[in-house]
N, C-alpha and C positions, 0 to 999 in steps of 0.2 A: 115099625114106628111106634105102635101102641106099646110094645114091650119096652122101648126106650123111655117113653113117657111114664110108664108105671115104675120103672127102675129109678128115674129121676125123682118122682114123687116120694117113693120110699126113702131115698137118700135124704131128701129135704126134711122128711118127718123125723128121721133119726138124729139129725143135727140141727136142733132148733136155733141155736145161736148163729150159725152160718146162714140159716134161712132168714132170720131177722135182719142181719147185716146186708144180705143180698137184696132183700126187699127195700131197705132204706137207700142203698146205693142206686137201685133202679128208679125209685121214686124221685130222688134228688136229681138224677141224670135226666129223666123225662121232664121234670119241672124246669130245670135250667135250660134245656133245649127249647121248650115251649116259650119261656120268657124271652130268650134271645131271638126266636123267630118273630115274636110280636114286636120287638124293638126294631129289627131289621125291616119288617113289613111296614111299620109306621114311618120309619125314617127314609128308607131307600126305595121300597117297591111301590108304595102308593103315590099317586100324583099329588102335586100341590093343590091346595084348595082354592085355586083361582081359575077363572074361565079360560084364559090363554096364558099359561105359565111361560111360554116361549117369549113373551113380551116383557118379562120382568127384567129389571136392570139393577145392578148393585153399584153404588157410587161411593168411592172412598176419597179421602183427602190425602195428599202427600205432605208429611211433616217437613217443615223448612229446616229444622235442626238435624234430623236424621236422614231425610230423603226417603223414608219408608211409608208405604200406604197404610192408612189406619182409619178408624171411624171418624166421622165428621163431628166437629164441635157443635154443641147444642144450638148456639146462636147462628152458626152457618146453616144448619138444617132449617131453622125457623125462617131465615132469609130465603132459602130455596123454596119453601112452601108458599111464600108470598110472591115470588118473582118468576117462577118457572111453570105456571099453569098452562102455558101454550105448548110446552115441550112434553111434560109428563101429565098423564091423566090424574094420578094421585101419588102422594109421597108418604112413606112410612119409615119408621126407624125401629131398630132393635138393639139390644145391648147384651153383652156377656158380663158375668160377674162371678167371682170365686167366693165361696163361703165355706165355713166349717160347720158341720152338723153336731159338733160336740158342745157340751155345756161348759162354759168357762168356770 
């Protein structure tokens, strides 16, 4: 094994361009793998920051025109917050939006 390591070290010293490219590829690969693990860990593996996440409920509205479920209209959400205190402990909302990170 030590002979193989010495031979590999000698080969890497003799071809510095290959050594630099190999180190860059290894660095980028390890960095990308680490970044992906942190994203998966934060999104999938960690529990939600609520005491009892099994009691969370998602409520959608069905659009009359298309018949498809979608996010609630803002006024309907405000109505729900004032009228449904006996059913739900608390209500919250979230939204999705698309944007471009380029400068126009």
